[in-house]
C-alpha positions in Angstrom: -0.1 0.0 0.0 1.2 3.5 -1.0 1.4 6.2 1.6 -0.2 9.0 -0.2 1.8 11.7 1.9 5.1 10.3 0.5 3.8 10.7 -3.2 2.8 14.3 -2.3 6.2 15.1 -0.8 7.9 13.7 -4.0 5.8 15.9 -6.3 6.8 18.8 -4.3 10.5 17.8 -5.0 10.1 17.7 -8.8 11.8 20.6 -10.8 13.6 21.3 -14.1 16.3 18.9 -13.7 15.0 16.4 -11.0 12.4 13.5 -11.4 11.2 11.6 -8.5 10.5 8.0 -8.4 8.6 5.6 -6.1 9.7 2.2 -5.0 6.7 0.2 -3.6 8.9 -2.4 -2.0 10.5 0.1 0.2 7.7 2.5 0.1 10.0 5.3 -0.4 10.6 8.1 -2.8 14.1 8.9 -4.4 15.4 11.5 -6.7 16.8 10.9 -10.2 20.2 12.4 -8.9 22.3 9.3 -8.8 24.5 11.1 -6.2 21.7 10.7 -3.6 22.5 7.0 -3.8 26.0 7.0 -3.4 26.2 4.1 -1.0 24.6 1.8 -3.8 26.6 0.0 -6.5 26.0 0.7 -10.0 24.0 -2.6 -10.3 21.9 -1.7 -7.2 21.2 1.7 -8.6 20.1 -0.1 -12.0 18.0 -2.4 -10.0 16.4 0.5 -7.9 15.4 2.2 -11.1 13.9 -1.0 -12.6 11.9 -1.7 -9.7 10.5 1.9 -9.3 7.9 4.0 -11.2 8.4 7.7 -12.0 6.2 10.3 -10.3 4.5 12.8 -12.6 6.9 15.2 -14.1 7.1 18.8 -13.8 5.3 19.3 -17.0 2.5 16.7 -15.9 2.0 18.6 -12.8 2.1 22.0 -14.2 2.2 24.3 -11.3 1.6 27.4 -13.4 -1.7 25.9 -14.5 -2.5 25.3 -10.9 -1.7 28.9 -10.2 -4.0 30.0 -12.9 -6.9 27.8 -11.7 -6.5 29.3 -8.4 -6.6 32.8 -9.7 -9.9 31.9 -11.3 -11.5 31.0 -8.0 -10.8 34.6 -6.9 -14.4 36.3 -6.8 -13.0 40.0 -6.8 -12.7 41.1 -10.3 -10.1 43.6 -9.6 -7.8 41.3 -7.5 -8.2 38.7 -10.2 -7.3 40.8 -13.2 -4.2 42.0 -11.2 -3.1 38.5 -10.6 -3.5 37.8 -14.1 -1.4 40.6 -15.3 1.3 39.9 -12.3 1.9 36.3 -13.5 3.1 37.2 -16.8 6.5 36.7 -17.7 9.7 35.7 -15.7 9.6 35.6 -11.9 5.7 34.9 -12.0 5.6 32.6 -9.0 7.5 34.8 -6.8 5.5 37.9 -7.6 2.2 35.6 -7.1 3.4 34.5 -3.7 4.3 37.8 -2.6 0.8 39.4 -3.6 -1.0 36.3 -2.0 1.1 37.2 1.3 0.3 40.9 0.8 -3.5 40.4 0.5 -3.7 37.5 3.1 -4.4 34.8 0.7 -1.2 32.6 1.1 -3.0 30.1 3.3 -5.9 29.7 0.8 -3.2 29.2 -2.1 -1.3 26.5 -0.1 -4.6 24.8 0.7 -5.6 24.8 -3.1 -2.3 23.7 -4.3 -2.0 20.9 -1.5 -5.4 19.7 -2.8 -4.4 19.7 -6.4 -1.2 17.7 -5.5 -3.3 15.5 -3.4 -5.5 14.8 -6.7 -2.4 14.4 -8.9 -1.1 11.7 -6.4 -4.5 9.7 -6.1 -4.6 9.9 -9.9 -1.0 8.6 -10.1 -1.8 5.7 -7.6 -5.1 4.7 -9.6 -3.2 4.8 -12.9 -0.6 2.6 -11.5 -3.0 0.2 -9.7 -1.8 1.2 -6.2 -4.1 1.2 -3.2 -3.1 4.2 -0.9 -3.6 5.3 2.6 
């Protein structure tokens, strides 16, 4: 049985250069960086990857779209329009989070994002035939 919280933690670690994998027999998440597993031999590393399943990638998670979807939930049209302009171009995530803090929506954002990550983790478990707790 898969521990859903571990899958969600793994989704949080995914970035431009790092993928995360889940190993069912160990019920653990590990990063694609081989340096994280220095104590293992090359054969053991190969076996670890063969026995593991990749978690959704950065592109499958699409945190930018999650941010856009969150903005769509905002009822105040002026705030919504400001957010929509704010997230254009480089530095969008930083500006978005700063404004969430400024207008006291940061908890709402993290709750929304966590629920989206939970859904992604559940969908991943279902797709791979894993029961989860």
